[in-house]
C-alpha positions, -999 to +999 in steps of 0.1 A: +458-566-338+443-530-349+437-525-309+473-529-301+487-513-329+508-483-312+492-449-315+515-429-328+516-452-367+489-435-382+494-468-411+473-493-398+447-469-381+416-458-399+399-422-394+403-403-365+372-405-349+374-447-356+409-444-340+400-420-307+368-444-297+391-475-300+419-455-276+391-446-253+373-480-254+406-500-245+412-513-206+439-496-197+440-461-188+471-453-206+454-464-240+427-442-224+447-407-222+459-413-253+428-413-269+419-384-248+443-360-256+441-370-294+409-361-292+411-328-280+434-324-307+410-331-333+391-312-315+406-280-317+418-282-349+389-301-373+356-270-378+343-299-398+340-332-369+329-300-341+306-294-367+289-327-375+260-338-344+267-379-346+304-382-348+301-358-321+275-379-297+297-413-306+329-397-295+309-384-258+300-414-255+329-437-261+341-414-231+340-433-195+328-416-173+343-428-141+382-426-160+365-382-163+366-387-131+395-408-120+414-374-143+396-349-122+401-368-090+438-374-092+447-341-106+431-323-079+444-342-048+483-344-062+482-310-069+469-302-040+497-321-017+527-297-014+552-322+009+584-313+000+593-348-018+568-340-044+583-340-077+582-314-100+576-339-128+541-356-107+531-324-101+532-316-138+520-347-145+489-341-125+485-304-143+483-322-172+455-347-164+438-322-146+436-296-173+433-329-204+398-337-187+388-305-179+388-289-212+373-319-231+349-314-206+351-276-214+348-286-253+315-309-254+301-285-229+301-263-253+298-281-289+268-309-278+227-291-276+215-284-237+193-313-240+226-337-236+240-315-213+216-325-186+228-366-188+245-375-157+276-381-180+279-341-176+255-335-142+276-360-121+311-343-136+301-305-112+311-313-076+340-324-093+348-296-114+339-271-080+367-290-062+394-284-090+389-254-089+418-243-062+445-265-075+441-260-113+467-237-131+450-200-145+436-219-180+423-243-167+402-228-137+386-206-166+379-235-182+361-250-153+342-222-146+328-213-182+321-258-184+301-246-150+284-217-164+274-242-193+259-271-175+244-250-144+225-231-171+203-261-173+176-271-154+191-302-138+226-290-130+215-260-114+197-291-091+228-309-088+247-280-080+225-268-053+233-301-039+268-295-034+281-293+000+312-274+001+315-241-025+345-227-010+360-230-039+342-207-059+341-183-027+376-182-022+386-171-063+355-148-068+375-116-066+397-130-088+377-147-111+341-134-116+331-159-137+325-174-102+300-149-100+278-160-130+281-202-118+262-186-091+246-164-105+228-188-135+227-219-103+206-197-087+176-184-111+176-218-128+174-234-093+144-217-083+123-232-111+142-266-108+145-275-071+116-284-042+132-280-011+135-236-009+143-236+024+177-254+018+182-234-015+177-198+006+197-212+037+229-219+011+222-186-005+223-172+024+256-185+037+273-186+002+268-148-001+282-145+035+312-166+019+316-140-004+317-108+012+346-125+030+365-127+002+365-094-012+365-078+020+403-056+013+391-053-026+366-024-042+342-051-044+330-038-078+323-074-092+303-087-057+277-052-060+274-063-100+265-098-095+242-092-061+227-058-079+213-082-108+202-115-086+186-099-056+158-081-077+153-119-097+150-139-061+112-146-052+101-137-019+102-175-005+139-175-018+153-145-009+177-148+026+153-129+054+174-103+068+207-118+063+240-107+084+255-092+056+235-065+051+260-041+074+288-052+048+270-043+016+265-011+026+298-007+039+308-016+008+288+008-010+296+036+014+338+033+008+331+025-032+309+058-032+340+079-013+367+062-038+361+081-067+344+053-084+348+043-122+320+039-143+316-001-140+318+011-099+292+039-101+265+016-119+276-016-095+265+004-063+236+024-080+225-010-095+227-030-060+215+000-039+185+001-056+180-034-053+184-037-015+164-011-009+132-031-033+138-061-017+143-051+021+124-018+025+129-022+064+165-029+066+181-014+034+168+024+042+189+026+076+217+010+063+219+030+034+204+072+045+214+067+081+253+056+084+265+083+110+299+077+096+320+105+086+339+096+049+362+115+030+362+110-005+402+102-016+405+133-039+396+154-013+414+167+020+403+157+055+380+192+057+355+179+030+347+149+051+305+143+044+279+117+061+280+086+037+246+091+029+248+131+016+277+115-006+259+090-020+228+111-027+242+138-042+268+115-064+236+097-078+226+135-079+254+145-103+251+111-126+212+123-134+224+158-140+254+146-165+235+121-183+192+130-187+210+159-215+224+134-240+202+101-234+179+109-261+207+101-285+216+070-271+174+051-275+181+036-306+214+022-292+211-015-284+245-014-262+245+019-250+212+028-236+197-001-219+226-002-196+225+036-191+188+032-186+187+009-162+213+027-140+190+058-140+161+038-135+185+029-101+194+059-096+155+079-089+144+044-069+176+052-049+162+094-043+128+084-038+131+059-015+158+085+002+130+115-001+104+088+023+128+080+048+142+118+046+103+127+055+098+103+077+130+110+100+118+149+103+084+134+111+086+111+136+125+125+152+118+098+182+119+070+155+153+056+158+146+039+130+143+067+102+173+082+122+190+107+094+217+133+112+223+162+080+235+192+097+215+220+080+238+235+055+240+198+035+202+200+035+198+234+018+228+217-004+207+187-012+171+204-016+184+221-046+206+192-062+177+177-059+154+203-076+178+210-101+182+174-107+141+170-108+136+203-133+159+186-160+138+154-152+113+171-163+126+184-199+136+148-200+101+135-200+089+165-220+109+158-252+111+117-249+072+122-248+071+149-276+091+130-296+070+092-288+039+110-294+036+143-307+061+148-327+082+182-332+062+213-326+039+220-355+042+185-371+013+162-364+018+124-363+003+121-392+017+143-411+052+121-409+068+107-442+058+069-440+085+043-427+109+021-448+105-014-450+120-035-426+158-037-443+165-003-447+152+010-412+177-018-395+203+006-404+177+039-392+177+048-361+147+068-362+123+043-373+094+027-359+093-003-379+070-018-351+042+001-356+049+006-386+052+045-386+081+072-384+095+088-358+118+108-351+157+105-348+157+108-307+126+084-307+132+045-299+125+018-323+111-011-299+109+007-264+074+027-259+074+052-238+047+032-214+073+003-220+102+019-206+110+016-173+127+049-165+099+069-173+080+052-148+110+054-120+114+095-131+073+099-131+075+086-096+105+100-079+093+136-097+059+135-087+069+128-046+093+152-042+067+176-063+038+167-036+062+174-006+082+204-020+064+235-020+087+246-043+068+271-070+088+271-098+094+235-099+057+227-090+047+251-127+073+229-145+057+198-135+024+212-142+030+211-179+040+177-183+000+175-171-011+160-209+018+130-201+001+124-174-035+126-181-024+099-213+001+077-194-025+075-170-057+067-197-029+039-211-025+024-171-061+017-174-068+007-207-036-018-204-052-055-201-035-065-164-045-034-152-082-021-168-110-030-139-140-026-163-133-002-189-134-019-222-123+013-242-081-002-259-076+037-272-039+037-261-024+062-264+009+060-253+029+060-281+050+034-300+026+003-300+057-016-286+060-041-255+034-042-225+028-009-207+036+000-170+011+010-147+016+052-139-016+054-125-001+052-083+028+076-092+005+104-117-020+106-087+012+117-063+018+143-089-020+152-098-022+157-058+014+182-059+005+197-087-036+206-082-020+226-055-020+251-081-043+268-102-019+267-132-014+229-125-056+224-120-063+245-152-037+222-174-053+194-158-086+198-171-070+212-203-061+175-209-091+155-198-086+149-169-111+153-142-129+125-167-096+103-168-099+104-128-135+099-127-141+068-153-115+051-129-128+062-099-166+049-109-150+015-122-132+010-090-162+021-070-185-001-090-164-034-093-149-035-056-181-031-041-200-056-063-232-072-039-218-110-041-214-123-006-181-126+013-170-163+014-174-183+045-149-181+071-140-217+067-127-209+033-123-170+035-084-178+038-080-198+007-095-172-012-081-139-002-044-140-017-043-126-048-084-110-052-089-100-025-051-075-029-062-064-056-092-053-042-072-036-017-048-021-042-077-007-065-095+006-036-064+027-020-058+038-054-096+055-048-082+073-021-058+085-038-081+092-068-108+114-048-078+130-026-072+151-060-107+156-072-112+173-044-087+196-044-098+202-078-137+204-071-132+225-037-117+253-056-136+250-087-155+285-093-182+294-090-190+255-087-187+223-104-194+215-139-222+200-151-203+174-171-193+164-132-218+158-118-219+122-135-204+114-109-232+122-079-255+099-111-235+069-108-227+064-068-265+075-062-277+043-086-257+019-060-270-003-039-246-012-004-235-049+002-251-069+024-225-082+060-225-112+063-229-126+094-202-134+117-185-106+100-163-090+127-132-080+113-127-040+108-130-017+077-103-023+052-095+000+028-127-008+006-147+009+028-126+032+031-125+042-005-162+042-004-168+069+026-144+086+004-163+085-028-195+099-009-171+127+003-163+138-027-201+129-038-211+157-010-182+180-023-198+181-058-236+188-043-223+211-019-208+236-040-231+236-066-256+263-072-289+262-060-305+256-092-281+220-102-286+205-070-328+213-075-320+188-106-302+165-081-327+160-055-335+129-056-301+116-064-293+137-029-315+110-009-301+081-026-266+096-015-277+102+020-294+067+021-267+051+011-242+070+043-274+058+065-270+017+057-230+024+057-240+032+093-262+010+105-254-019+086-216-027+111-196-017+077-175+007+091-182-003+130-145+004+148-136+024+128-140+068+143-127+084+114-150+068+087-183+069+112-173+105+118-170+109+080-202+096+073-223+116+097-209+140+079-217+135+049-257+131+059-261+164+079-243+182+048-264+166+027-297+173+046-288+208+054-283+210+017-315+191+008 
């Protein structure tokens, strides 16, 4: 008779969990509904019960999944009806049913483990939760979205979400419910590993983002831009939609936001998204962001202040950089403010780098319609001045960041610092590097070394491009003062396990020993190419051991990528030419850039090359030219270009050496001439007139001085 006792008679009932299970297992929906309502009340008001995993599991298992699904479906469909004959009480009951079901799901999703949230009882509710979003109250909608975020954060939930055909309820409320974007973010990122049909996932993402763009029209779209700026860089290449139709709309959102005196959240959103678009869509995004011919009037100004949208974008980024960099060092150890600020500034530097490249391409090829940047001369001059000021401040920031991390204060050697306090004390001290076990200055970072900070890499890359392309002597002199930073970062990048070739020197001098080092080498080579064009720049690079570091990396590339291993047969070359071939080509491309820098130094050195530099000649002369496999008719690659460039460097060193030094290297000269002839006669550079001409010049020059 206990099972028929009215639920409101507590005298005839046992403890609440047993009573709830009895009601939920009843045959009639009325008892189940009462049990569900009692369950919600008990869970909300009994903290001890919420922490008892066994009881929670038993209560969850007692809920009939079909009953739960029926509640959500009935509540959604009844709420959706808007017939005049519908009674207010009927609609209220429907909302109550829907709210109760969603609330219970939300509670268990937050209390149970991730493994439990992957059960079918949870996963099968995902389509129903998506479908109810348009018909629920604001409170129920929020709970449904939070539940979806919890479920799609698991692989099974992400897989089930991607199978939902109609995501319209989610996209339609996204502009007023930012949690809807979180659902999509977690679902898609987790689905990359869980879904096998990637074409279907890419198509679903493409169409859904297009629907979101439509939903956000007429708004500032800050939350959408922030969502995409977070999502797009994390997508794998095969998942990323190719040249989607919504790209122009995103560019319009960005330009409109730039012109409307954006808030700090707006600046962060359009900056991060612009950088993400330029990285993932390098062929389409630059024209959309930089060649926009629309003239926009910033809202705070009159129509006489109208400027092209691309000008406003770059100018606003420079203002942000100049305003933030001077105080950034004081935030290094603030886990709340530094990461988002550094990410925004990193994006701003990357955008500036892309803009500089786009500007150069547009000036060099006026006939190329894909790189059209039409700015009035006065605006170009204004931008040039603004960029120079920003990069001058950037050089100061890099100097201070490096000194604080590695050199300490002026006159204070790192070995003379006080020892680091204990870990318990360190948690209250922003100026201690607990990881490396040594004291640091108050503006140094506890957790992130200079060599592992993406902001430093972005700043170096942006500074390097401008210094190489702009002939401003003042800025080049300032950047020459960073020669020690460049050389040590380059050395550290060579010693990083993922970056080294054959270099077993593990003496990393990149500051705090925290975090994986980034690869600075290509960016630093661009910077060195700019500063070594000036005498003071060359002197600074040589003073800090730049020649030795670059030459060692070049010889590693030359000896490793030029090993005389036979190439694989044509039938299998396609299957083995993936990552290894790409890495070899990247190393060879870097080798060409190294030669470019070393040639500038060698040609300007008076009265001739230093004795230590001639080790390059000896090492190259000992190289054995690999044989060309039969049937290899491919055009010369960057690998052969690197080999020829190294021979040109050796020729320059020998040609500029005084007669006495050349006599000591007569045998090396003969060997280099033999190598050049082998490359010419062996078909290694066949088909490339430029490389063939360069090799003939090497032979003629060395024959003339031998």
